[in-house]
C-alpha positions as CSV (number, residue, x, y, z in Angstrom):
1,X,33.3,-52.3,-47.0
2,X,34.9,-49.3,-49.0
3,X,35.1,-45.7,-47.8
4,X,31.5,-44.9,-50.0
5,X,29.9,-47.5,-48.1
6,X,31.0,-46.2,-44.3
7,X,28.4,-43.5,-43.7
8,X,27.4,-43.9,-40.2
9,X,29.6,-44.9,-37.0
10,X,27.9,-45.4,-34.1
11,X,29.6,-44.8,-30.4
12,X,27.6,-46.6,-27.5
13,X,28.4,-44.9,-24.4
14,X,29.5,-41.4,-23.6
15,X,32.0,-40.5,-20.6
16,X,35.6,-39.4,-21.4
17,X,36.4,-42.4,-23.6
18,X,32.6,-42.2,-25.7
19,X,33.3,-38.1,-26.3
20,X,37.0,-38.5,-26.7
21,X,36.4,-40.9,-29.9
22,X,33.8,-39.1,-30.9
23,X,35.8,-35.8,-31.3
24,X,38.6,-37.6,-33.0
25,X,36.6,-39.3,-35.5
26,X,34.7,-36.4,-36.5
27,X,38.0,-34.7,-36.9
28,X,39.6,-37.1,-39.2
29,X,36.7,-38.3,-40.8
30,X,33.9,-35.6,-41.3
31,X,35.8,-34.5,-44.9
32,X,34.7,-37.8,-46.2
33,X,30.8,-37.0,-45.1
34,X,30.9,-39.8,-42.5
35,X,28.5,-39.0,-39.9
36,X,29.5,-40.0,-36.0
37,X,26.7,-40.1,-33.6
38,X,26.8,-41.1,-30.0
39,X,24.2,-42.9,-27.7
40,X,24.6,-42.7,-24.0
41,X,22.5,-43.3,-21.1
42,X,20.6,-40.2,-19.4
43,X,22.1,-41.8,-15.8
44,X,25.7,-39.4,-15.9
45,X,27.5,-38.8,-13.1
46,X,27.8,-35.1,-11.8
47,X,31.1,-35.0,-9.6
48,X,34.3,-36.9,-11.1
49,X,36.8,-38.9,-9.6
50,X,40.1,-36.4,-9.7
51,X,42.1,-38.1,-12.4
52,X,45.1,-37.2,-14.1
53,X,47.0,-38.3,-17.5
54,X,50.0,-39.1,-19.3
55,X,51.3,-36.0,-21.9
56,X,49.1,-37.9,-24.6
57,X,46.2,-35.8,-23.1
58,X,48.1,-32.5,-24.2
59,X,48.7,-34.3,-28.1
60,X,45.1,-34.8,-28.0
61,X,43.7,-31.3,-27.3
62,X,46.5,-30.1,-29.6
63,X,45.0,-32.3,-32.3
64,X,41.5,-30.7,-31.8
65,X,43.0,-27.5,-31.5
66,X,41.4,-26.4,-28.3
67,X,43.6,-24.4,-26.5
68,X,44.2,-24.9,-22.4
69,X,42.8,-21.7,-21.9
70,X,39.2,-22.8,-23.3
71,X,39.1,-26.5,-21.5
72,X,41.1,-26.0,-18.3
73,X,39.1,-23.6,-16.4
74,X,36.1,-25.7,-17.2
75,X,37.1,-28.4,-16.1
76,X,38.9,-27.8,-12.8
77,X,42.5,-28.5,-14.7
78,X,45.9,-28.2,-13.1
79,X,49.4,-29.0,-14.6
80,X,50.9,-32.3,-13.9
81,X,54.9,-32.6,-14.1
82,X,54.8,-36.3,-13.0
83,X,54.4,-38.4,-10.3
84,X,55.7,-38.9,-6.7
85,X,56.0,-42.1,-5.1
86,X,56.2,-42.3,-1.3
87,X,56.9,-45.5,0.6
88,X,56.9,-48.0,-1.6
89,X,60.7,-48.3,-0.8
90,X,61.8,-48.8,3.0
91,X,65.7,-48.1,1.6
92,X,67.3,-45.3,3.7
93,X,67.7,-42.3,1.1
94,X,65.2,-44.0,-1.1
95,X,61.8,-43.4,0.5
96,X,60.4,-41.1,-1.8
97,X,61.2,-40.3,-5.6
98,X,59.8,-38.2,-8.2
99,X,59.4,-39.4,-11.8
100,X,59.3,-36.7,-14.3
101,X,57.8,-36.4,-17.8
102,X,59.9,-35.5,-20.5
103,X,61.7,-32.1,-21.3
104,X,64.1,-31.4,-24.0
105,X,66.3,-30.4,-21.7
106,X,66.8,-33.7,-20.4
107,X,69.3,-34.2,-23.5
108,X,71.6,-32.6,-21.5
109,X,71.0,-33.8,-18.0
110,X,69.9,-37.5,-18.4
111,X,73.5,-38.8,-19.7
112,X,75.0,-37.6,-16.5
113,X,71.9,-39.7,-14.2
114,X,72.4,-42.6,-16.5
115,X,76.6,-42.7,-15.9
116,X,75.5,-42.2,-12.5
117,X,73.3,-44.8,-11.8
118,X,76.1,-47.0,-13.4
119,X,78.2,-45.9,-10.9
120,X,75.9,-47.1,-8.1
121,X,75.1,-50.1,-9.7
122,X,78.8,-51.1,-9.5
123,X,78.7,-50.2,-5.9
124,X,80.1,-46.5,-5.9
125,X,78.6,-44.2,-3.6
126,X,76.7,-41.6,-5.3
127,X,73.4,-39.9,-5.1
128,X,71.1,-41.4,-7.9
129,X,67.8,-39.6,-6.6
130,X,66.1,-39.1,-9.7
131,X,64.8,-35.6,-8.0
132,X,68.4,-34.2,-8.4
133,X,68.6,-34.8,-12.2
134,X,66.2,-33.1,-13.7
135,X,64.5,-30.0,-14.5
136,X,60.9,-31.1,-13.7
137,X,61.6,-32.4,-10.5
138,X,62.9,-28.8,-9.5
139,X,59.4,-27.4,-11.0
140,X,57.5,-29.8,-8.9
141,X,59.7,-29.0,-5.4
142,X,59.0,-25.0,-6.1
143,X,55.5,-25.7,-7.3
144,X,55.7,-24.1,-10.9
145,X,54.2,-25.1,-13.6
146,X,56.1,-26.5,-16.5
147,X,55.2,-23.6,-19.2
148,X,57.9,-21.0,-20.0
149,X,58.5,-17.6,-21.7
150,X,59.2,-17.9,-25.8
151,X,62.8,-16.7,-25.1
152,X,63.2,-20.2,-23.4
153,X,62.8,-22.0,-26.1
154,X,62.4,-25.9,-25.0
155,X,59.3,-28.4,-24.9
156,X,57.8,-29.8,-21.9
157,X,55.9,-33.4,-22.1
158,X,53.6,-32.1,-19.5
159,X,50.1,-33.2,-18.5
160,X,47.3,-32.3,-16.1
161,X,44.7,-33.3,-13.8
162,X,41.1,-33.1,-14.3
163,X,37.3,-33.4,-12.9
164,X,37.0,-36.3,-15.0
165,X,33.1,-35.9,-15.7
166,X,33.5,-32.2,-16.4
167,X,36.2,-33.2,-19.2
168,X,33.4,-35.5,-20.7
169,X,30.9,-32.9,-20.7
170,X,33.7,-30.3,-22.1
171,X,34.0,-32.5,-25.0
172,X,30.2,-33.4,-25.6
173,X,29.5,-29.8,-26.0
174,X,32.6,-29.5,-28.5
175,X,31.7,-32.9,-30.6
176,X,28.0,-31.6,-30.8
177,X,29.1,-28.1,-31.9
178,X,31.3,-29.3,-34.7
179,X,28.3,-31.7,-35.9
180,X,28.5,-34.7,-33.6
181,X,24.9,-36.2,-33.4
182,X,23.9,-36.7,-29.8
183,X,20.9,-39.0,-28.4
184,X,20.1,-40.0,-25.0
185,X,18.8,-43.5,-24.2
186,X,19.4,-46.7,-22.9
187,X,20.4,-49.5,-25.0
188,X,18.1,-52.7,-24.5
189,X,19.1,-54.9,-27.4
190,X,22.1,-55.5,-29.8
191,X,21.0,-56.6,-33.0
192,X,23.4,-58.6,-35.4
193,X,23.7,-59.7,-39.1
194,X,24.1,-63.2,-39.9
195,X,27.7,-62.7,-40.7
196,X,28.0,-62.0,-37.1
197,X,28.6,-58.1,-37.8
198,X,26.4,-55.7,-35.6
199,X,23.4,-54.4,-37.3
200,X,21.7,-51.8,-35.0
201,X,20.8,-51.5,-31.2
202,X,17.6,-51.2,-29.7
203,X,16.9,-48.3,-27.0
204,X,14.7,-48.6,-24.1
205,X,11.9,-46.1,-26.1
206,X,11.8,-48.9,-29.1
207,X,13.8,-46.4,-31.3
208,X,16.4,-48.3,-33.6
209,X,19.7,-46.9,-34.5
210,X,22.0,-48.7,-37.2
211,X,25.9,-48.0,-38.4
212,X,28.3,-49.1,-40.4
213,X,31.0,-49.1,-37.8
214,X,30.3,-49.3,-34.0
215,X,32.4,-48.2,-31.1
216,X,31.9,-49.7,-27.7
217,X,32.2,-47.3,-25.0
218,X,30.4,-49.0,-22.3
219,X,33.3,-49.5,-19.8
220,X,33.7,-52.3,-17.9
221,X,29.8,-53.8,-19.2
222,X,32.0,-54.1,-22.6
223,X,28.1,-54.5,-24.0
224,X,29.3,-54.9,-27.6
225,X,32.5,-56.5,-27.2
226,X,32.2,-59.1,-24.5
227,X,28.4,-59.5,-24.2
228,X,27.3,-59.3,-28.0
229,X,30.4,-60.4,-29.8
230,X,31.6,-62.9,-27.3
231,X,35.2,-61.5,-27.2
232,X,37.4,-63.2,-24.6
233,X,38.9,-61.2,-21.6
234,X,42.3,-61.6,-21.1
235,X,42.9,-61.0,-17.2
236,X,46.2,-59.4,-15.8
237,X,45.2,-60.4,-12.1
238,X,48.1,-62.9,-11.6
239,X,50.5,-60.2,-12.3
240,X,48.3,-57.1,-10.4
241,X,46.1,-57.5,-7.6
242,X,44.3,-54.5,-7.2
243,X,40.7,-54.9,-8.1
244,X,39.0,-51.9,-6.1
245,X,39.3,-48.4,-5.2
246,X,37.8,-45.9,-3.1
247,X,37.8,-42.2,-3.9
248,X,37.0,-39.3,-1.2
249,X,38.0,-35.7,-2.1
250,X,39.2,-33.1,0.3
251,X,40.0,-29.1,0.2
252,X,42.5,-27.8,-2.2
253,X,45.7,-26.1,-0.1
254,X,46.9,-22.7,-0.7
255,X,50.1,-24.3,-3.0
256,X,48.7,-26.8,-5.8
257,X,51.1,-29.0,-6.4
258,X,52.3,-29.8,-10.0
259,X,52.3,-33.9,-9.3
260,X,50.3,-36.6,-8.6
261,X,51.3,-38.4,-5.4
262,X,51.4,-41.9,-5.0
263,X,51.5,-43.3,-1.6
264,X,52.3,-47.0,-0.4
265,X,49.1,-48.1,2.1
266,X,49.2,-51.4,3.5
267,X,47.0,-53.3,0.9
268,X,47.8,-51.0,-2.2
269,X,48.4,-47.3,-2.7
270,X,46.9,-44.3,-2.5
271,X,46.4,-41.4,-4.8
272,X,46.6,-37.3,-4.5
273,X,45.2,-35.2,-7.5
274,X,45.3,-31.2,-7.2
275,X,42.3,-29.5,-8.9
276,X,41.7,-25.9,-8.7
277,X,38.7,-26.7,-6.1
278,X,39.5,-29.6,-4.5
279,X,42.1,-32.8,-4.3
280,X,40.8,-36.0,-5.6
281,X,42.2,-38.6,-3.2
282,X,41.5,-42.6,-3.2
283,X,42.9,-46.0,-2.5
284,X,43.7,-48.4,-5.0
285,X,43.9,-51.8,-3.0
286,X,43.3,-55.7,-3.4
287,X,40.3,-57.1,-2.4
288,X,41.7,-60.4,-1.7
289,X,43.9,-58.4,1.3
290,X,41.3,-56.4,2.9
291,X,37.8,-55.5,3.1
292,X,36.3,-52.7,1.6
293,X,35.7,-51.1,5.2
294,X,38.9,-51.8,6.4
295,X,40.5,-50.1,3.1
296,X,38.3,-47.1,3.9
297,X,39.1,-47.0,7.6
298,X,42.8,-47.0,6.5
299,X,42.4,-44.1,3.6
300,X,40.1,-42.0,6.4
301,X,43.3,-42.5,8.4
302,X,45.8,-41.5,6.1
303,X,43.6,-38.3,5.2
304,X,42.8,-37.4,8.7
305,X,39.2,-38.1,7.9
306,X,38.0,-40.8,10.5
307,X,35.5,-38.5,11.9
308,X,34.8,-36.9,9.0
309,X,31.0,-37.3,7.4
310,X,32.6,-36.9,3.4
311,X,30.7,-39.9,1.4
312,X,33.2,-42.3,-0.1
313,X,32.8,-44.1,-3.3
314,X,33.7,-47.4,-3.5
315,X,34.7,-48.6,-7.4
316,X,35.3,-52.1,-8.8
317,X,37.9,-52.4,-11.6
318,X,38.4,-55.5,-14.1
319,X,42.0,-55.7,-14.9
320,X,43.0,-57.2,-18.3
321,X,42.2,-56.6,-22.0
322,X,39.7,-58.1,-24.4
323,X,41.5,-60.7,-26.4
324,X,40.8,-58.4,-30.0
325,X,39.9,-54.9,-29.6
326,X,38.6,-54.7,-32.8
327,X,36.0,-57.4,-33.7
328,X,33.8,-57.9,-36.8
329,X,32.8,-54.1,-37.2
330,X,33.4,-53.0,-33.6
331,X,36.0,-51.6,-32.4
332,X,36.0,-51.1,-28.5
333,X,37.5,-48.2,-26.7
334,X,38.5,-47.6,-23.1
335,X,37.5,-49.7,-20.3
336,X,35.4,-51.6,-22.6
337,X,39.0,-52.6,-24.3
338,X,40.8,-53.2,-20.9
339,X,42.1,-51.4,-18.0
340,X,45.6,-51.4,-16.5
341,X,45.2,-50.1,-12.9
342,X,45.8,-46.3,-12.5
343,X,49.0,-46.4,-11.1
344,X,50.6,-44.7,-14.1
345,X,47.2,-42.8,-15.1
346,X,47.5,-44.5,-18.8
347,X,44.0,-45.0,-19.0
348,X,43.3,-41.6,-21.1
349,X,46.4,-42.8,-23.2
350,X,45.3,-46.1,-24.2
351,X,41.8,-44.1,-25.4
352,X,43.7,-41.9,-27.6
353,X,46.4,-44.2,-28.9
354,X,43.9,-46.7,-29.9
355,X,41.7,-44.0,-31.5
356,X,44.6,-43.2,-33.4
357,X,45.8,-46.3,-34.6
358,X,41.9,-47.4,-35.6
359,X,42.2,-44.3,-37.8
360,X,45.1,-45.3,-39.4
361,X,44.7,-49.0,-39.9
362,X,40.9,-48.2,-41.3
363,X,42.3,-45.2,-43.8
364,X,44.8,-47.7,-44.7
365,X,42.7,-50.6,-45.5
366,X,40.3,-48.0,-47.8
367,X,37.8,-48.5,-44.5
368,X,37.8,-52.4,-44.7
369,X,38.8,-54.7,-42.2
370,X,42.0,-55.5,-43.7
371,X,44.4,-54.3,-41.4
372,X,42.1,-55.8,-38.3
373,X,44.7,-58.2,-37.1
374,X,47.7,-56.0,-37.2
375,X,45.4,-53.6,-35.3
376,X,44.8,-55.8,-32.2
377,X,48.3,-57.3,-32.6
378,X,49.7,-53.4,-31.7
379,X,47.1,-52.8,-29.1
380,X,48.0,-55.7,-27.2
381,X,51.6,-54.9,-27.6
382,X,50.9,-51.8,-26.1
383,X,49.3,-53.7,-22.8
384,X,51.8,-56.0,-22.5
385,X,54.7,-53.2,-22.8
386,X,52.9,-50.7,-20.4
387,X,51.9,-53.7,-17.6
388,X,55.6,-54.8,-17.4
389,X,56.4,-51.2,-16.6
390,X,53.6,-51.1,-13.9
391,X,54.0,-54.3,-12.5
392,X,58.0,-53.3,-12.1
393,X,56.7,-50.8,-9.3
394,X,55.7,-53.8,-7.3
395,X,58.9,-55.9,-8.0
396,X,61.0,-53.3,-6.9
397,X,58.7,-52.5,-3.7
398,X,61.1,-53.1,-0.4
399,X,58.6,-53.2,2.2
400,X,57.9,-55.8,4.6
401,X,54.9,-54.6,6.9
402,X,52.0,-56.9,5.1
403,X,51.5,-60.0,3.0
404,X,50.4,-57.8,0.0
405,X,54.0,-56.2,-0.4
406,X,55.7,-59.4,-0.1
407,X,53.4,-61.1,-2.2
408,X,53.6,-58.2,-4.9
409,X,57.6,-58.5,-4.7
410,X,58.1,-62.4,-4.8
411,X,55.4,-62.6,-7.5
412,X,56.7,-64.8,-10.3
413,X,53.9,-63.9,-12.6
414,X,56.2,-61.9,-14.9
415,X,56.9,-61.8,-18.4
416,X,60.4,-62.9,-20.1
417,X,60.9,-59.4,-21.1
418,X,60.7,-58.1,-17.6
419,X,62.8,-60.3,-16.0
420,X,65.3,-59.9,-18.6
421,X,65.2,-56.0,-17.8
422,X,65.2,-56.7,-14.0
423,X,68.4,-59.2,-14.3
424,X,69.9,-56.6,-16.7
425,X,69.9,-54.0,-14.1
426,X,71.2,-56.0,-11.2
427,X,74.0,-57.8,-13.3
428,X,75.1,-54.1,-14.6
429,X,74.5,-54.7,-18.2
430,X,73.5,-52.0,-20.6
431,X,70.1,-51.4,-19.8
432,X,69.4,-49.4,-22.9
433,X,70.9,-51.6,-25.2
434,X,68.2,-54.3,-23.5
435,X,65.7,-51.8,-24.0
436,X,66.1,-51.4,-27.4
437,X,66.6,-55.0,-28.1
438,X,63.5,-55.9,-26.5
439,X,61.7,-53.0,-28.1
440,X,60.3,-51.5,-25.1
441,X,61.3,-48.2,-25.2
442,X,58.4,-47.0,-27.0
443,X,56.2,-47.7,-24.1
444,X,58.3,-46.4,-21.1
445,X,61.9,-44.6,-22.0
446,X,65.5,-45.4,-20.4
447,X,65.1,-42.3,-18.3
448,X,61.7,-43.6,-16.5
449,X,63.2,-47.3,-16.2
450,X,66.2,-45.8,-14.9
451,X,64.5,-43.7,-12.7
452,X,62.1,-46.4,-11.0
453,X,65.1,-48.9,-10.0
454,X,67.4,-45.6,-8.8
455,X,64.3,-43.9,-7.2
456,X,63.3,-47.1,-5.0
457,X,67.0,-47.8,-4.4
458,X,67.1,-51.2,-6.4
459,X,70.4,-51.9,-6.1
460,X,72.1,-55.7,-5.6
461,X,75.1,-54.2,-3.5
462,X,75.9,-51.3,-1.2
463,X,77.4,-48.3,-1.9
464,X,81.1,-48.5,-0.6
465,X,83.4,-47.3,-3.1
466,X,84.1,-43.4,-2.9
467,X,82.6,-41.2,-5.4
468,X,85.2,-40.0,-8.4
469,X,86.1,-36.4,-8.2
470,X,83.8,-35.7,-11.6
471,X,81.1,-36.6,-9.7
472,X,80.8,-33.6,-7.4
473,X,81.6,-31.1,-10.4
474,X,79.0,-32.9,-12.3
475,X,76.5,-32.1,-9.1
476,X,77.7,-28.6,-8.9
477,X,77.2,-27.9,-12.4
478,X,73.7,-29.3,-12.2
479,X,72.5,-27.2,-9.5
480,X,73.7,-24.1,-11.1
481,X,72.1,-24.9,-14.4
482,X,68.6,-25.7,-13.0
483,X,69.0,-22.4,-10.5
484,X,69.4,-20.3,-13.6
485,X,66.6,-22.4,-15.5
486,X,63.9,-21.7,-12.4
487,X,64.0,-18.1,-13.3
488,X,61.7,-18.6,-16.3
489,X,58.9,-20.1,-14.6
490,X,55.6,-19.1,-12.6
491,X,54.0,-20.8,-9.1
492,X,51.4,-23.0,-10.5
493,X,48.2,-21.2,-8.9
494,X,49.6,-17.5,-10.5
495,X,49.6,-19.3,-13.9
496,X,46.3,-21.2,-13.2
497,X,44.6,-17.8,-12.0
498,X,45.5,-16.2,-15.7
499,X,43.6,-19.1,-17.8
500,X,40.4,-17.6,-17.2
501,X,41.3,-14.2,-17.9
502,X,43.1,-15.1,-21.1
503,X,40.2,-16.9,-22.2
504,X,37.9,-13.7,-21.6
505,X,39.9,-11.5,-23.6
């Protein structure tokens, strides 16, 4: 198969995964005369779960040259500076912390934070809450968006909160506008060549759709990858217990936060995601530790909705990945490829990075499967690297209130890489050197690893030694520096209210 022989790509399944894929493939390959077609079921949701992402979503829209002023108002989107974790730790002074997304100013403040974490690991009584060391944290505390005027020339790796269904619909319209074919229909049969490659699909109205390359965006059903090509599924259940979720919306407040909140509950954690028109709330939990009714009651109590009639949506999750994301002439993207629970909002990051890796590998192999195995290896590495970081949230918890948290903390089903990282932290080894040696910094930076360990108060010894004089000077200097920086930013709601006006100009 060469580029000349690849004329048609068929994406099966819509939603965020399908339409992100359609836009990216069309953007990169329409110059080759390749036709991208997407077929999706007519049964499309109307109200999406409030969702967040990583800064990869910002990269996605920039790649497609779609400005924030165009898509954000259409999707009730808000800015996201990072994630606030509440009640994961019971250590006094460390019951809440904010994990920031990146900013070029971090090059000035992160070394101070890193050096102070080393002191604290040695038993020196210094404050190492990440909230004190990063500009993104200060913006969150003051409900300010991560956008500054041109005379403040620093880069911010922020992201967004949004209505997931509206993003899918927006990207659908954009893809069709740019030449992607859209077909509505329900797949009833998938047919294969003798080689095992997929040849065509049959819809309920008996129409037949053939293609040279297929993309499986059918979600957890994994119609092409799992059911047709019989690719085995690698479960993460031994490492991540959560397999259920509940979602309930609540009214938005006057102050719109610029952070996702993740609050530890009895048998999992609750999210709170601000959109322009509402909060998206939910509870990610383990069905082995509580029933759906118990989980819903706990979430309603948490939200103050015990007597409220707002309907709750119950969701099932399949946590793990396909053994091979690219099999035969089919590549799985989105939930059909895999899913790590939504704690770090990595689902869209996986979609974007997987499509970009596929585009690179397919082009490099002159539109043949020459680099298929390398692609699969890289995708599996991505899952392993991000899985380690998410599992660490549970390893560093210090809650004693339920078996769920105790079993998570005592769980020995962790990778050798993660075990080495944890040991290096508590033995006061050079954490950055260990992360570089293990080649995991490309998934999460040393700033992130330090933030989680320090933010949860994960220290082997008590803080008994007095802080050095330089520590107090550092803290004063940081406070003065951030106070000056803050003069350049606007409140979140004020900036959001300007977006539609810019779009109409």
